[in-house]
C-alpha positions in Angstrom: 8.4 -7.7 -16.5 11.6 -6.1 -16.7 14.6 -7.7 -15.3 15.7 -5.4 -13.3 13.9 -6.0 -9.7 13.2 -3.3 -7.4 15.1 -2.7 -4.2 12.1 -3.2 -1.6 12.9 -1.7 1.9 10.6 0.1 4.5 10.2 3.5 4.1 13.2 6.3 4.9 13.0 9.9 5.7 14.7 10.4 2.0 11.8 8.8 0.1 9.4 11.7 1.1 9.7 13.3 -2.2 8.9 10.4 -4.3 6.0 9.5 -2.4 4.5 13.0 -3.2 4.2 12.0 -7.1 3.2 8.3 -6.0 0.1 9.8 -3.6 -0.9 12.0 -6.6 -1.1 8.6 -8.7 -3.6 7.4 -6.8 -5.5 10.7 -6.3 -5.0 11.8 -3.2 -1.9 14.7 -3.8 -0.1 16.2 -0.4 2.7 18.4 0.2 6.0 16.8 1.3 5.3 18.4 4.4 1.6 17.4 4.9 3.3 13.8 3.8 5.6 13.4 6.9 2.9 14.6 9.0 0.7 11.8 8.4 3.0 9.4 8.6 4.5 10.4 12.0 0.6 9.2 12.9 1.1 6.2 11.4 3.3 4.7 13.8 4.3 0.9 14.0 3.4 -1.6 15.3 0.4 -1.6 13.8 1.6 0.6 10.4 4.0 -0.3 8.1 5.0 1.5 4.8 7.5 -0.6 2.2 9.3 1.0 -0.8 10.2 -0.4 -4.5 13.7 1.4 -5.6 15.6 1.3 -8.6 18.2 3.0 -9.6 18.1 4.9 -6.6 14.7 5.6 -7.1 11.5 5.7 -5.5 8.5 3.8 -7.9 6.0 2.7 -5.9 5.1 1.8 -2.3 2.6 -0.1 0.0 1.1 0.4 2.8 0.0 -2.4 5.5 -1.9 -2.2 8.8 -2.2 -5.4 11.5 -5.3 -5.1 13.0 -7.1 -7.2 15.5 -10.6 -8.0 14.3 -14.3 -8.7 16.1 -14.2 -11.7 14.0 -11.1 -13.9 15.2 -9.0 -14.3 17.7 -5.9 -13.5 15.7 -4.9 -10.3 13.3 -6.1 -9.6 10.1 -3.8 -7.7 7.4 -4.8 -4.3 5.4 -3.1 -3.4 1.9 -4.2 0.3 2.4 -2.4 1.9 -0.2 -0.4 0.5 -3.3 0.9 2.7 -5.8 3.8 2.2 -8.7 4.4 5.2 -11.1 3.0 5.4 -13.9 6.2 5.2 -15.6 7.3 1.6 -14.1 4.0 -0.1 -14.3 4.1 -3.5 -15.3 7.6 -4.0 -15.0 6.8 -6.5 -11.8 7.3 -4.1 -9.2 3.5 -3.7 -7.6 4.3 -7.6 -7.5 7.8 -7.1 -5.7 5.5 -5.2 -3.3 3.0 -7.4 -2.6 5.4 -10.6 -1.9 7.1 -8.2 0.9 3.6 -7.8 1.9 2.8 -11.0 2.2 6.1 -12.1 4.1 5.8 -9.6 6.4 2.5 -10.7 7.1 3.1 -14.1 7.2 6.1 -13.4 9.5 3.4 -12.2 12.0 1.0 -14.9 12.4 -1.2 -13.0 10.0 -3.3 -15.7 7.5 -6.1 -13.2 6.2 -5.2 -10.1 4.4 -7.8 -7.4 2.8 -7.4 -5.0 0.0 -8.7 -1.5 -0.3 -9.6 -0.5 -3.5 -11.2 1.9 -5.0 -13.9 0.7 -6.8 -12.8 2.7 -10.1 -9.3 1.0 -10.5 -10.9 -2.2 -12.3 -7.3 -2.7 -13.4 -5.7 -3.1 -10.0 -8.6 -5.1 -9.2 -7.5 -7.8 -11.8 -4.2 -7.8 -10.7 -4.7 -8.2 -7.3 -6.8 -11.1 -8.6 -4.5 -12.5 -10.3 -2.1 -12.9 -7.0 -5.2 -15.0 -5.7 -7.2 -12.2 -3.9 -10.4 -12.6 -4.4 -13.7 -10.0 -3.7 -15.6 -11.1 -0.4 -17.5 -7.8 -0.2 -18.3 -4.3 -0.6 -16.4 -1.4 0.9 -19.1 1.5 1.7 -18.4 5.3 2.9 -20.6 8.3 4.4 -18.6 11.3 4.4 -19.2 13.7 7.8 -19.1 16.9 7.6 -18.3 19.3 10.5 -20.4 22.8 11.0 -18.5 25.9 9.9 
């Protein structure tokens, strides 16, 4: 682990250029303009985005949401996205983002946190398990196409 831990804070307008590379690392390329449009729709209090900053550069982010669910009388927290730049992986940045997420959820009374992670991301699964998360089911996807 790198001795220099990142500054973890809520996303700011000036962070979007750095977010472009992080989204591409996740496999979801987008322009800065597209990301700004998406983030305008991800409004508080449901959505919350934190970034990790090292030497003034955004090197990671985590996307969070709190939602009421059918199963409980309380909200559940979901980690919808986590990305750390390949140059900064294995330096404690992902762990710092996850810890900040847990603090955020705890302050809101959230007891259960769920993580979305693609089946192919085996290293990410091992990372989450090392933090105490456990596999509890499967996520299924069906893409609906609209007629042209």
